[in-house]
N, C-alpha and C positions, 0 to 999 in steps of 0.2 A: 186346717187353716186356723189362725188365731184371731181373736177380736180384742182390740185394746181401746178402751174409752176412758177419757179424762173424767168425765162426770155425767155423760149422757148415755141413753140407751143406744144400742147399735141399729143403723137402719140398713135395710136390704139395698143391694145395688142393681140397678137396671142393666141388663146385659143383653145384647142382641147374639144369638147363636152364631159362632164364627162359620158353621157349615152353610149359613145362608149366603155367605159372601166369598165363597171360594171363587177364585178366577180362572178361566181357562188358560192354558199354557201358551197357545199360540198368539203370535203377534209381538210378544216382549221377550216377545218373549215376554359435635358433637362431641369428639373426644373430650375427654375432660382431663385435664391435667389437675387432677385434685382441684376443681373448681373451689377454690377456698371461699367458705362461707363465713363472713363475719357474724352471721346469725343462723339460726336453724330456720330457714324459710325455704319452702320448695313448692313451686306449682308446676304440674305436669300437664303439657298440652298435647292431646292425641286426638286422632280421628279414626273412626272405625265402623263397623256395622255388624249386626248379629241378629239372631232369631230369638224367640222368647218363650218362657213358659206360659203354659195356658192354666190360669188360676182355677178352673173348672175341674182339673185334673189333680187336685190336691198336691201340687208340687211336682208331678210327672211331667217331662217335657215331650212334646210330640212336634217334630219338624216335619212339615209336609213339603215334598219334593215336587216341583213342577213349574213355579213361576220363576224365570230367570230374566235378568237383564241381557239383552242380546250380546253374543260374544264378540270380543274384538281383540285385537293385539294392543296390549298397553305397554308402551315403551318404558323401560326401567331408566330412570336418570339418578345420578348421584355424582359426588366428587370423591375421587379416590384419594387415598393418603398420599400416594405417589402417582405419578403421571403412569398410565397404562396399568395400575394395579388396583384390584379391590378385594380385600379378603373375604373368603366365605367362612361363615359360622353356621353350624347346625344347631337349631334350637328345638325344643320339644313342642310336639303338636298339641291338639286339645285332647283331653281325657275322654274317653268312651265307656259307655255302659256303666257298670259297677264302680269304675275308677273315678266317675264324676261325683261331685259332692251334690248331696240332695238339696232341693230347693223347697222351701215352705213359704206359704203366702199368708197375709193377714190384712185386716182393716183397722184403721185407729181413728176414732172420732175425736177430732181436733176441738171443734166447735159445733154447736147444734146445726144439724143438716149438712155439715161440711166434714165427710168421711175420707180418709186418705188410704189409698191402697199401697201395700209394700210387699217386697219379697225379700227373703234373706237365705243365706246358706252359711255353713261353717260354724254353727253354734257350739259345736263341739270343741272348738279351738278357743277355749276360755282364756288363754294367757296371751293370745295373739292379738296384734292391733285390729281395730275396726276399720272398715273402709266403706264408705258410702258413695255409690254412684248416681249422679243427677243426670236425667235424659234431656235430649233437645226438644225443641218445639214440635208438636205433632206426634211424637212417639211417646215411649214409656218404659216401664220396667222390663217389657219383653226384649228391649234393645240391648240389655245386658245379660241376657241368658249365658252367653258363653264366658263371661267374667264369673257369675255365680257359680257356675259348674266348675270351672278351673281354679280360680283363685280361692274359692271356698274350701279347698282342701287344706289351705295353709292359713287363712285369715277368716275373721268373722265379717262377711260381705253383705251389705244391705243395698237396696235401691228403692226408690219410691216414685210414684206418679205425682206430678204437680197438680195442684187443684185446678179444676177446669179442663184437665187433659186425662187422656187414658181412662183408667177405671177410678179415678178421683173426681169425676164429674158428679154433680149434685144428684141426689135421689128423689128430690121434689122440685116442682116448678117454682123458681124464684119469683116470677110475675106472671101469674096466670091471667087469661083473657077474661073480661067481664061481658064480652059480646059474642055473639055467634057469627062465624063466617067473616071475622075481620081480615083474615089471611087465607089464602088458598089451603094451606094445610094446618089449621089451628092445633089440631091434636098432635101433629109431628114435631112442632116447634115450641120449646119451653123458653120463657122468659121474654116472650114477644107481646105480652099482655100489659095492662096497667095497674093490676091489682098487687101491688109491692108486698112480698111476705116480710115479717118483722125480721127474720134471721138474715135477710138479704139486703136489709138497708144500707150497710156499708160495704157490700161486697164488690170488690173490682179486682179482676184477674190480672194483677200487676206483679211486677218484679218484687216490689216490696211485700206483698202478700206471700210469694214463694219464699223469700228470705225468711219471714217469720215463721212460715210452715216448716221449713227445714230445721231452723233453731229449735223450735218445740218438739219436733220429731227426734232430734239428737237427745235433747234433755228428758223427754218423757218415755221415749221408746227404746232407744239404743242405750241411754244411760251412761255414756262415756265419751270423751273426746275422739274425734274420728279423723282419717285422711278422707278427704273428699275429692272424687274424680268426676269432672263435669264436662259433657260434651255439648258444643253449640251453646244453646240457652243455658244448660246446665252448667256450664263453664263460667259464665258471668255470675250465676246465683251462687256458685261455689266461692268465687272471689269476693263477692259482696258480703257474704256471710262470714268469711275468714277475716275481712276488714273489720266487721261489725262486732263479731264475738270470738275474739282470738283464743279465748280459753276453751272453746269448743272444738277448735280446728287444729290438728296437729300438722297438716301440710294439704296442699292443694296441686291437682293434676289437671291441667288444661288439655282438652282434646278438641282442637279446631274450635276453640271458645268465641263466640260472637262477641265483638268489642263494644257493642251498643244494644239497647233495648228501649222501646218507647220513642214516642215522637212528641207528646204534649208535655209541658213543663211540670215539674213537681210541686204540688201545693206548699209542701213544707219548706222546699227550698226557694221557690219563686211565688209567694202568695199573690202578689198583684198581677203577675203576668198570667198566673193560672185561672184568674178570673175571667180572662178574656174568653176563655173556652167554656161554654155553658155545660158541656157534657164531657166526661172523661172516663168512660167505661162502666159506669154505675147502672144500676137497674131501677126502673125499667128503661128499656132502650126508647130512645125518641122515635117517633114515627118514620122520620126520613131514614134513620139509621136501619130501622126494622126492614124497610123495603129495599134498601141497598143490599143489606146483609143476606136477605133471602135470594136475591139475585146472584151475589157474588158466591154464596154458599153452594149453589146448584152447580157452579163451575168448577170450583176447586175440590169439591167432594166427589166429584165424576171419577170412577175408576181409571179412565184414560189420563186424567190430569195427575193422579197419583202415580200411576205406571210412569209417566214422563218425568216426574220429579225424581223418582228412585233411580232411574236410568241416568239422571243428570249427576247425582250427588254420589253414585258408586262409580269409582274408577276402574275397578276390575268388574267387567261386565259378565263375568262368568259366576259371579257370587249369587247364591240362592237366597232371594229376597222374598219368597212365597209366604213365609210367615209374617214377616214384617207389613208386606202388603195387606195381607188378610186382617191383621190385627189393627191397622191404621182404618181400613174401611169400616171395620166393626165399631170403632170409636165415633166415625162420621154418622153413624146410624142412630146414635143416642139422641133422644130429644132436646137434650140441652146443649148439644155441641155448637149449633149455629150461634146462639145467643153468647156463648162462653168465648167463641172465636172473636165475635165483635167487641166484646168487652177487652179482650187481650190486645186486639188492634188499636183501640183507642185508650187504653190505660196510659197514664203518665209515666215518665221516666223515673228511675230510682232516685233516692236522695243523693247519692254519690255516683259518679260515672265509672266506667271500667278503669280508666287510667287512675283515678283518685283511689279506687279500691286497691289496685296493684301497689300504689305507693304506700298506702297504709300497711298492706301486708309486708312490703319491704322494711319499713320502718319498725314493725312489731316483731320481725324475725320469723314470720311464717314461711316454712319451707315451700319452694316453688319449682315446679318442673313442667316442661312443655313438650308435647308430641303431636305433630301437625301431620295430616295428609296433604301430601304435595299437590295432588290434582283436584283439591276442592275448588269448585267454582263459585263458591260463596265467600268463604273466608279464606282468601287467598294466602299464599306463604307470607307475602309482605307483612300481614298481621302478627304472624307468629314472630318474625324478624323483629318487629317493633316492640313486641313485649320482652324479647331477648335482650335488646339494647337497653331497656328500662331496668332489667334485672339480670345483668351480664354474668352473675356468679350461677345463675340457674341453668340447668342442662335443657337444651332444646333439641329435639330429635324430629327430623324430617323424613317422612315415609313415602316411598314411591314404588309401585304405584298404589295410591290410596287416595280416597276422597274425603268427604265431610265427615264421615262415620267410620274411622279407622279401627275403632274398637269392634266393630262388627265385620268389617271388611278383612282385616288382617288381625284377629283376636290373637293368634299365635305370637305375633311381634308385640303388640300392646302388653300382653299379659307378661311376656318376658321382661320388657322394659319396666312395667310396673313392679315386678318382683324385685328387679334390681335396685330401683330407686327407693322403694320402702325399706329394703335392707340397709341401703346407704344411710338414710335418715335415722331409722332406728338405732343404728350402730354409731351414730354421731361421726360419720365420715370414716370410721375405721374399715368400712367395706366400700371398695370403689363402686361407682355407678357403671353400668354396662358401657364398653368401649374405652374406659379410661385407665386401661392397664399401663399404658405409656404416657408419662407426664408431657411429652412433647406435644401431645395432642390439646393441650390446653388452650393454646392460642390459634392454632390453625384447624382444628377439628379433624374428624376422621370419618370414613364411610365404611360400612360393611354390607355384604350380601348375606342376608339371613335366609337359610333354607330350612324348610319343615315339610313334614308330610301331613296331608290332609285328605281323607278318604281314599287312602291307598296310592296317592300320587304326589310327586314331589312339587312344591311350589317355592319360590323365592321372591324377595322383595329387596329393595335397597334402601338402606337406612343411613342418614348423615347425622351425626352428633356435631353440632356447631362449637366451634371454638369461640374465644373472646373477641377474636378480631373479625369484625363484620363491617362491610362497607357495600355501598350500592355497586360501585365498580367490580369489587371483588365477586358480587352475585352475577353481574353481567359478564366478566371475563371467564369465570368458572363455567358458565353454562356454554358460551362460545368455544371454549377449549375442550370440554369434555361431554357436554349434553348432546352434541351432534356426531360424535365419534364412538366407534365401538371400543369396548374396553375389555382387557384380558382379566378373567376371574382366577385368582388363585386360591386353592383350598387351604383351610387352616386346620 
């Protein structure tokens, strides 16, 4: 493990042993006709799910088997290039054992008392591009283990926990209590008191803070421009940073990116309107917010609630999410987790919106590519199509069955598409992106059945690369024509 500090001494990180939170098993158990790019801009939207490395194991990854989302038949849906035909492609599975890239861990102290946890792999690939993965809300670096172990064989791969989440929660109480017995569990909750610490005076877990965190992480730790791949919240942060600091971002890949974050007005953008709201995520928490947070937190941190969320966002219910579940549970036991959650929920919006960030990236020539899980119950396919319409030259892949986290749910597919997109951008379009071998696909798009081997068994998913022609009626008619009928699959 390495420790990086800008100017301050490293602080120990509080961690609850994962063994204390193991949960029992029972009960849950496109084509691209050389999409001409007038600029080098690429954003990739993908959804996926995965397990993660355990920092306590010095880079070794241990995946426990046992907690599954209940098995169901997930229907494959897609649009064939011709009626009745879907071509099948065989793609590589994930590497195993010594074939996997080793994962190392580290801490970087960005500011006093604010220490950022990160993981990396592929350091030996000194001449390869650097790729940074940003996680969604409530998860962390562990969600990209399958990318670190696979893509780390070819690229320098990084991932980091956002401040206030995962293993980047504070190491000290930002607002200790000056009274005894003010709340039922004074020792269990940090940030619920009134004695605000100097280092937390301006602390708000907002999207602006995360954008700044990632900017400085690239500048001070990675040390070179990167491709950023973001899932959900991480997708918004990736786009936001690319719009603000184009010199640091070579391209963006969106994996089911959330198109909004925050509810309150941003002080820099709407100073008068923001004054109407007396509190916007700062410490200490107001009394009424502390009481409400204590009640809400007991509900959302309950193991059954977390199980229900995982069952909802993973379309393939045979996916092993045991490690994801245990790591989320571990985070909820950190004493700063509840107050950090309250700060995030009441933090203001960013200085620019998702749409504005996308427009800036387009004008600046930032490469853009999109990959979305079709069965995402939160970021529905319509959001990916909306982004595609705004940047029609960018490739948009729709994957089925896959939900909100395709990088973990179908990592074989995401890694395959990412490799192809990275090669395309790095080669300045001399190498085609996946599925664009036929120029006729540029307008109409194309679908493929991607087959791979996982744990000795064959699996397959349907992937559609959208063309430049996208209309609401086209979406409806395509579903009516093909979505409810059986299709013949031909091997390639």
